[in-house]
DOMARGU-167481 format. One record per residue (C-alpha): x, y, z. Coordinates in nm, 4 decimals. Layout:
east=X&north=Y&up=Z
...
This chain:
east=11.3591&north=9.0115&up=10.6918
east=11.0185&north=8.8834&up=10.8069
east=11.1541&north=8.5734&up=10.9824
east=11.0022&north=8.5252&up=11.3302
east=11.2805&north=8.2751&up=11.4056
east=11.5474&north=8.5360&up=11.3362
east=11.3637&north=8.7864&up=11.5552
east=11.3469&north=8.5355&up=11.8412
east=11.7106&north=8.4231&up=11.8084
east=11.9826&north=8.5538&up=12.0367
east=12.1257&north=8.8618&up=11.8687
east=12.3451&north=8.9160&up=11.6816
east=12.2245&north=8.6116&up=11.4879
east=12.3885&north=8.4647&up=11.1783
east=12.1596&north=8.5589&up=10.8838
east=12.2835&north=8.2548&up=10.6891
east=12.1016&north=8.0400&up=10.9439
east=11.7652&north=8.1948&up=10.8416
east=11.7259&north=8.1550&up=10.4657
east=11.4273&north=8.0832&up=10.2424
east=11.3003&north=8.0770&up=9.8854
east=10.9610&north=8.2458&up=9.8572
east=10.7343&north=8.1527&up=9.5662
east=10.3803&north=8.2842&up=9.5116
east=10.1501&north=8.1823&up=9.2264
east=9.8192&north=8.3631&up=9.1681
east=9.5299&north=8.2515&up=8.9536
east=9.3248&north=7.9362&up=8.9345
east=9.6143&north=7.7369&up=9.0866
east=9.7214&north=7.9499&up=9.3817
east=10.0317&north=7.8389&up=9.5681
east=10.2460&north=7.9952&up=9.8411
east=10.5740&north=7.8531&up=9.9695
east=10.8260&north=8.0061&up=10.2102
east=11.0033&north=7.7392&up=10.4128
east=11.2882&north=7.8728&up=10.6225
east=11.6048&north=7.6631&up=10.6518
east=11.9310&north=7.6709&up=10.8440
east=12.2889&north=7.7263&up=10.7281
east=12.3392&north=7.3556&up=10.6517
east=12.0820&north=7.3912&up=10.3736
east=12.2678&north=7.6843&up=10.2145
east=12.5170&north=7.6566&up=9.9289
east=12.6319&north=7.9525&up=9.7236
east=12.8938&north=8.0712&up=9.4777
east=12.9495&north=8.3519&up=9.2302
east=12.6834&north=8.2234&up=8.9896
east=12.4539&north=8.0065&up=9.2012
east=12.2520&north=7.9970&up=9.5235
east=12.0929&north=7.6827&up=9.6676
east=11.8576&north=7.6744&up=9.9647
east=11.7403&north=7.3236&up=10.0447
east=11.5927&north=7.1558&up=9.7343
east=11.5515&north=7.4845&up=9.5426
east=11.8130&north=7.7032&up=9.3821
east=11.8992&north=7.9898&up=9.1503
east=12.1779&north=7.9922&up=8.8917
east=12.3109&north=8.2364&up=8.6353
east=12.3941&north=8.0782&up=8.2985
east=12.5567&north=8.3868&up=8.1498
east=12.2434&north=8.5536&up=8.0159
east=11.9480&north=8.4160&up=8.2120
east=11.8679&north=8.3734&up=8.5813
east=11.7255&north=8.0232&up=8.6233
east=11.5250&north=7.9343&up=8.9352
east=11.4718&north=7.5624&up=8.9986
east=11.1821&north=7.5389&up=9.2434
east=11.1035&north=7.2329&up=9.4561
east=10.8957&north=7.3353&up=9.7574
east=10.5856&north=7.2444&up=9.9579
east=10.3139&north=7.5107&up=9.9760
east=10.1401&north=7.6256&up=10.2943
east=9.8961&north=7.6306&up=10.4645
east=9.7621&north=7.3593&up=10.2324
east=10.0469&north=7.1119&up=10.1810
east=10.0920&north=7.0708&up=9.8052
east=10.3957&north=7.0202&up=9.5833
east=10.5320&north=7.3280&up=9.4063
east=10.7867&north=7.2222&up=9.1460
east=10.9072&north=7.3849&up=8.8247
east=11.1502&north=7.6195&up=8.6541
east=11.1481&north=7.9968&up=8.6118
east=11.3792&north=8.1612&up=8.3576
east=11.4275&north=8.5379&up=8.3788
east=11.6267&north=8.7130&up=8.1071
east=11.7097&north=9.0699&up=8.2138
east=11.6522&north=9.3624&up=7.9826
east=11.8630&north=9.6772&up=8.0072
east=12.0244&north=9.7062&up=8.3501
east=11.9295&north=10.0012&up=8.5716
east=12.2588&north=10.0875&up=8.7486
east=12.1496&north=10.3150&up=9.0354
east=12.0903&north=10.2047&up=9.3956
east=11.8449&north=10.4209&up=9.5930
east=11.8714&north=10.4866&up=9.9674
east=11.5344&north=10.4778&up=10.1459
east=11.6210&north=10.6136&up=10.4923
east=11.8082&north=10.9199&up=10.6162
east=12.0927&north=10.7168&up=10.7703
east=12.1543&north=10.5114&up=10.4557
east=12.0881&north=10.1752&up=10.6210
east=11.8301&north=10.0520&up=10.3662
east=11.8815&north=10.0297&up=9.9918
east=11.6768&north=9.9308&up=9.6882
east=11.7703&north=9.8794&up=9.3266
east=11.5295&north=9.8025&up=9.0403
east=11.7891&north=9.5981&up=8.8507
east=11.6049&north=9.5258&up=8.5272
east=11.2390&north=9.6374&up=8.5240
east=11.1930&north=9.5464&up=8.1562
east=11.2851&north=9.1774&up=8.1664
east=11.1373&north=8.8668&up=8.0048
east=11.0176&north=8.5563&up=8.1869
east=10.9417&north=8.1939&up=8.1005
east=10.7575&north=7.9857&up=8.3587
east=10.7235&north=7.6076&up=8.3361
east=10.5742&north=7.4273&up=8.6371
east=10.5098&north=7.0534&up=8.6660
east=10.3257&north=7.0837&up=8.9997
east=10.0840&north=7.2461&up=8.9414
east=10.0813&north=7.1966&up=8.5660
east=10.1051&north=7.5396&up=8.4020
east=10.3344&north=7.7509&up=8.1864
east=10.3483&north=8.0987&up=8.0376
east=10.5895&north=8.3681&up=7.9222
east=10.5807&north=8.7457&up=7.9237
east=10.7168&north=9.0645&up=8.0743
east=10.8959&north=9.0507&up=8.4099
east=11.0296&north=9.2830&up=8.6775
east=11.3578&north=9.2244&up=8.8676
east=11.4754&north=9.4177&up=9.1764
east=11.6687&north=9.3746&up=9.5012
east=11.6662&north=9.5117&up=9.8570
east=11.9344&north=9.5010&up=10.1236
east=11.9928&north=9.6667&up=10.4576
east=12.1999&north=9.6936&up=10.7743
east=11.9142&north=9.7008&up=11.0270
east=11.5666&north=9.5519&up=11.0755
east=11.3062&north=9.7267&up=10.8623
east=11.0870&north=9.7958&up=11.1645
east=11.3718&north=9.9872&up=11.3296
east=11.3612&north=10.2616&up=11.0650
east=11.0187&north=10.2466&up=10.8962
east=10.6573&north=10.2626&up=11.0094
east=10.5081&north=10.1690&up=10.6719
east=10.5428&north=10.1936&up=10.2981
east=10.3332&north=10.1759&up=9.9833
east=10.4845&north=10.0636&up=9.6532
east=10.3442&north=10.0074&up=9.3053
east=10.4652&north=9.9220&up=8.9568
east=10.2992&north=9.9680&up=8.6201
east=10.4496&north=9.8295&up=8.3007
east=10.4040&north=9.9628&up=7.9477
east=10.5765&north=9.8732&up=7.6251
east=10.8248&north=10.1582&up=7.6500
east=10.8685&north=10.2185&up=8.0250
east=10.8078&north=10.1044&up=8.3821
east=10.6559&north=10.3441&up=8.6342
east=10.7335&north=10.2880&up=9.0036
east=10.5900&north=10.4749&up=9.3023
east=10.7574&north=10.4302&up=9.6414
east=10.6182&north=10.6175&up=9.9457
east=10.7824&north=10.5554&up=10.2835
east=10.6900&north=10.6663&up=10.6360
east=11.0042&north=10.6676&up=10.8512
east=11.0385&north=10.6170&up=11.2265
east=11.1919&north=10.9634&up=11.2632
east=10.8611&north=11.1191&up=11.1551
east=10.9706&north=11.2132&up=10.8039
east=10.8236&north=11.0840&up=10.4787
east=11.0075&north=10.9946&up=10.1619
east=10.8656&north=10.9660&up=9.8106
east=11.0487&north=10.8122&up=9.5158
east=10.8584&north=10.8294&up=9.1833
east=11.0559&north=10.6758&up=8.8954
east=11.0111&north=10.6153&up=8.5261
east=11.2539&north=10.3620&up=8.3824
east=11.2837&north=10.3309&up=8.0053
east=11.3779&north=10.0328&up=7.7942
east=11.7339&north=10.1684&up=7.7981
east=11.7487&north=10.1166&up=8.1766
east=11.7730&north=10.4883&up=8.2560
east=11.5698&north=10.5963&up=8.5606
east=11.4291&north=10.9488&up=8.5853
east=11.2232&north=11.1038&up=8.8629
east=10.8914&north=11.2691&up=8.7833
east=10.6370&north=11.4857&up=8.9595
east=10.3932&north=11.2357&up=9.1162
east=10.0183&north=11.2959&up=9.1419
east=9.8400&north=11.3269&up=9.4753
east=9.8127&north=11.0503&up=9.7335
east=9.4773&north=10.8705&up=9.7279
east=9.3347&north=10.6083&up=9.9586
east=9.2459&north=10.2540&up=9.8554
east=9.0082&north=10.0286&up=10.0524
east=9.1450&north=9.9005&up=10.3827
east=9.2090&north=9.5243&up=10.3856
east=9.0124&north=9.2691&up=10.5871
east=9.2983&north=9.2763&up=10.8431
east=9.2820&north=9.6531&up=10.8659
east=9.5984&north=9.7309&up=10.6683
east=9.5751&north=10.0754&up=10.5077
east=9.6413&north=10.0918&up=10.1355
east=9.7172&north=10.4091&up=9.9422
east=9.8576&north=10.5004&up=9.6041
east=9.8988&north=10.8063&up=9.3822
east=9.6607&north=10.8950&up=9.1011
east=9.5457&north=11.1935&up=8.8986
east=9.3145&north=11.4391&up=9.0730
east=8.9523&north=11.3496&up=8.9964
east=9.0317&north=10.9840&up=8.9253
east=8.9345&north=10.7173&up=9.1802
east=9.1872&north=10.4314&up=9.1799
east=9.0511&north=10.0912&up=9.2757
east=9.1509&north=9.7404&up=9.3775
east=9.0926&north=9.4798&up=9.1077
east=9.1955&north=9.1909&up=9.3310
east=9.3749&north=9.1457&up=9.6629
east=9.6446&north=8.8852&up=9.6035
east=9.7943&north=8.8632&up=9.9536
east=9.6007&north=8.9597&up=10.2655
east=9.8089&north=8.9330&up=10.5826
east=9.7846&north=9.1089&up=10.9209
east=10.0741&north=9.3412&up=10.8275
east=10.0985&north=9.3223&up=10.4476
east=9.8838&north=9.3379&up=10.1351
east=9.9710&north=9.2727&up=9.7726
east=9.7077&north=9.3877&up=9.5274
east=9.6239&north=9.4244&up=9.1602
east=9.4942&north=9.7791&up=9.1154
east=9.3814&north=10.0207&up=8.8461
east=9.5091&north=10.3790&up=8.8435
east=9.5796&north=10.6782&up=8.6237
east=9.9047&north=10.8760&up=8.6260
east=9.9390&north=11.1930&up=8.4166
east=9.6502&north=11.0909&up=8.1962
east=9.7669&north=10.7345&up=8.1340
east=9.5253&north=10.4765&up=8.2761
east=9.6858&north=10.1445&up=8.3634
east=9.6883&north=9.8437&up=8.5934
east=9.9560&north=9.7989&up=8.8574
east=10.0951&north=9.5601&up=9.1157
east=10.0685&north=9.7300&up=9.4529
east=10.2094&north=9.6556&up=9.7982
east=10.1307&north=9.8040&up=10.1404
east=10.3412&north=9.7115&up=10.4430
east=10.2731&north=9.8058&up=10.8067
east=10.5924&north=9.7500&up=11.0044
east=10.4285&north=9.8764&up=11.3217
east=10.1770&north=9.5930&up=11.2851
east=10.4544&north=9.3449&up=11.1954
east=10.6322&north=9.4204&up=11.5234
east=10.3321&north=9.3083&up=11.7314
east=10.3876&north=8.9799&up=11.9138
east=10.0524&north=8.8350&up=11.8052
east=10.1492&north=8.8826&up=11.4405
east=10.4870&north=8.7116&up=11.4804
east=10.3214&north=8.4194&up=11.6564
east=10.1029&north=8.3694&up=11.3465
east=10.3879&north=8.3754&up=11.0926
east=10.5086&north=8.0140&up=11.1403
east=10.1779&north=7.8907&up=10.9936
east=10.2818&north=8.0440&up=10.6597
east=10.6571&north=8.0214&up=10.7131
east=10.7580&north=7.6868&up=10.8655
east=11.1210&north=7.6129&up=10.9498
east=11.3052&north=7.2941&up=10.8594
east=11.6632&north=7.1945&up=10.9182
east=11.8365&north=7.0000&up=10.6410
east=12.1101&north=7.0095&up=10.3839
east=12.1151&north=7.1606&up=10.0349
east=12.0941&north=6.9127&up=9.7516
């Protein structure tokens, strides 16, 4: 959905000719890979998806991602295996726009993950989150921006989704999802501002009145997008969260799209 090559292609373009596996590692061994490939590099079936040298497969109980990529902008090997075992499935799909063209489903917020990378050498296991988005139109056609966050506790996942639509309306979706996979809406606290990023992307979240949420670390800092590790408090429960802010008005600017190939190169080849 953020492919500059798809945006520049003669429309309607075949989406299968613009596919990629995106992997981001944060910590002492940061890596980012998102190499776009054409339809010749795509293979898929009911229980597998391969894009170039990387692929995902379902073994009946676990989603296994075999990663073999080159990171950018510093060219380094990114190779390893990720195993995600879903917890209770959350069955509902949520519509984000008034026309019903954009959908989101938190499939299994309370999942387990095992990570084993050879390049760079690292491994860990722990709690994982698993969701999916799909749509029938470009995001920038229907949204100006959104802010999203997720906190995870032993017994539930809390998700805040605040969307500014192109038609001038706003949409808020606050969810609590239990270990049984049942999602319930709750009364969210007030909107509060977070520090603006170096690129000028506005960040905001929701937190209890009188509490000042803060950014622990900015993980991704792009001209139109920020992913952050934040601290917040919701209904008296203080926690840390993964937070995302997306400016689709900024993404639509030509100067931004001209920068994207530096982080998202395109290669033509076949799937292995």
